[in-house]
N, C-alpha and C positions, 0 to 999 in steps of 0.2 A: 440298262446300258452301264450305269456306274458299277453295279455288281459284277458284270462280266469283265469290266476293265480293271477294277481295283479290289475286288472281293477277296480273292485268296492272298493278294499282296498285303492286305491289313493284318494278316496273321503274323507278320514280322514285328508289329508293334506290341509292346508289353500289355497295354490295356486290353486290346483285342484278343490277345492269347488267353487271357483269363476267361473271357466270355466265350469265344468260339475257338476252342483248340482243334487240333487235327482229328481227334475222335468225333467231336461234335460235327465238324465239317463233313466227315465221311457219313455219319448218320443222316445229316441234313441232305446230302447229295443223294442217298438212297431213298429218302422220303420224297424228294422232288422227282426222282425218277419214277417212283410208283404213283404218286399222288399229285404231281405238279400241276396239271390242268385243273383239277378241282380246287387246289390251293390257291391258284391265281384267281380263279373266278370268285371264290368265297372271300378272299382277302380284299377284293374290290369293294365289299360292303362293310369292312371293319376298319374304321379310321386309325385306330392305334396299331393295328396289325399290317396294314396296307404296305407302308414304306419298308419295314423289315422284311416282309415276305417277298416284295418285288425285288429288293436287293439281293436276298438270298437265292431267288430264282435266277438271277443273272450270274451270281457267284458260283452256283452249282452247275451251270452250263445248259439251262433251259434254252432251247433255240428261240431266237427273237421272233420268228414267225408264230411259233406256238404261243409264246407269251402274248404277242399282239392280238392273236384271235380270241383268246380266252379273256383278255382284259377288255377287248372291244365288245364282246358279248355281254360282260358284266356292265359296262358303261351304257349299253343299249337299254338296260333295265334300270340302273341306279340314276342315271341323269333325268329321264322323264319323271320317275317317281319323286325325286328331290324337287323338281320343278312343280309338279302337282301339289306336293306337300306344302311348299312355301306359298303357292297361289291360294290353297284352300285354307290353311291355318296361319298364315302370315300375320293377319291383323290380330288374331288372338295371342299369338306369340309376343307381339309388341307390348301387350298389356302387362307382361311379366317382366 
């Protein structure tokens, strides 16, 4: 939601112009047009990549319904697995 609202507007700021210029935004938009669903699904499992990928998905115009469906499918896998791992190995992790 933040990416769709303020994503392209951030290009007016000098700091963001260096990181994400017009050419990069065009390439990213094309990437999300071709691979957006897979990217959203996979980014759900990668903590350092999740926030930027989700922000760029909104900034490049991925429909909210598409984003929600793929993120929800990823959550259906990642949440139970995380809970199972914590339940199974939580006591061992406390020792470290």
